N, C-alpha and C positions, 0 to 999 in steps of 0.2 A: 203369467204367459208376457212373454213385451212382442210390442206391436212396432215395427216403423211404418209410417206413412207419408206417400209422397206424393207431391201434386206436381207434375213433372213441366217440362220447358229446357229453353235454352237462354234466355235469360237470367232466370228465377227457377231455379227447384227447391222449393216447399218440403221439409221436413217433420217428422216430430216423432218424437218412441215415444210410447206410452207404456206401461205397468197395466195388464188387468187382472186383479184377482180378486176370488169370494165379490164377484159384481163389482167391485171398486175401481176406478183410476185414476193413478196418479203420472203424472209427467216425468219421462226419464231424462229429456232432450230435444230442442227441439231451435229451428234454424231456417236456412236460407244458407244455398248455392246460389252467389251471382260468378256473370262472368260479361263481362267486357262489348259492348257493339261492334268496337272500333278491331277486336281479337280473329285473327283467323277462325273461322269455324270449328276445325281438327284441330284445332286449340280448346273451343270451347267444351266438346267434345271431352276431349282428353283430363282440361277440369274438376269435369262431371264425373266418368268418370273415376276420380281419384280422391275425391272428396266423397263419390258412395260407398268405393273400394274398403277406405279408415272409416268411416261411419258405419258401416259394417262390421266391424275389428272391434270399434268402443263399445257401442252399443247390445252387441249380440243376439239378435231381435232372433224370436223362434218365427218369425213368421212377414211379410214386406206385406204392406198393401197399397196400389200402385189405382189413382183413377186412371178409367178408362178415357183416351179421345174420344172427343164430342167434339168437333168446331160446325160451328152455325153461319158463323159471320167471318173470322178470316184465314180463306183456304190457304195463302201463301204460307201461313205461318206452321200451315199441317203437318209438314216434308220434316221439318227444324227440330218441330214438338216428336214429332215420332222416332226423327233420328238421335236424337235426346235418351227418348225413354229406354230406346234399343238399347244405348250404353247402362242406363240404370235395372233396367230386365236380365244385359250381362254380367254385372255388378252382383246383384242378388245369387244368378245363375252357381259364377262362380264362390261365391261365399261358402252354396247351399242350403240357403235359405229360399223356402217355398214360396214364391210371391201367390198371390192372391186380387183379381182386380175387379171396382166398382163403377157404374155409373155417377154420372149427378144428382141423377135422380132417387138408388138406391143411398147415395149418403145421406142427403135430406132425411131421405125414410129413415136411415137409424138414427139419428143422430137428434133431428127433430120430431120424428110419428109422422112428417107433411110429406108427399114429398112436391108439392110445391113450395116449398116453405122462400122464400130470399136470403140472399147472400146472407145481412147483418143478422136474422132471427140463427141461424149455422152454427157463426157467428158467435152469438153471444150463448146460445147452446151447448157448444163448446167449453168456454171459459169457463160456464158452470158445473160443466160434469167434471172438468180436469180443475177445480176451485183455483184457477188462476185471479189474480187480484186485477188483469186487464187483457183483453184479447191481444192475441201477439201479429206483431207487424215483419214481413208483410202478411196479406193477405194468404197469399200462398201458400204460407205458418202454417197459418191456425187450416185453410184447407187443410195440408198433410194431417194434422193431426186428425181432424173430423174424420181424414177417411181410415186411420189408425181406430178411430171410433168403433167406423163402422165396422169391422171386420172382426171388433170385442164383440162387439152384438155378433156379428154375425154367423162365427165360426160354431161349428155345434148345433147348429138350432136351424128350425125349420127355413125361418127366413131365408137361412143361406144357404139350403137346397133347391130353395124356388129364385134366388136370386141367379145356381149358378143354373139351374134350367129355364132363365131367363124370362119368370111369373111373375117379377117385379122389375 
């Protein structure tokens, strides 16, 4: 199974594709789509969409996992991130790739076994699970890989059922 994890944003969209077979992970590709602050917002969204469309064609994932929106501090960026997330979901829909959504708590639990894990712990565990020599940069890329790992752990499991039902 190939899973494309996405950490949505409009300045940086982290992405990470992994292969999950026989309980083992291997990276397929990862990185970030970046847009410049001085670009018109509509152009930024177009760039994100075009990049997603290309990525979906290249890695041909069986599933896409996306972080659910969660805004505690900066409400100002929430709408922009939601719009960027919308074009990401549209690209997956048009490509016929099913989308699964996970909260940060679900990702932390699936990757580290502890829902209150700190970001460096999640990043290090992601690095170890994928047998990478170093944590991918920017952080959004490592987050996207963690989101993909979360789906691999959760797909078809009791954990997945509990996540869908909001118990986790």
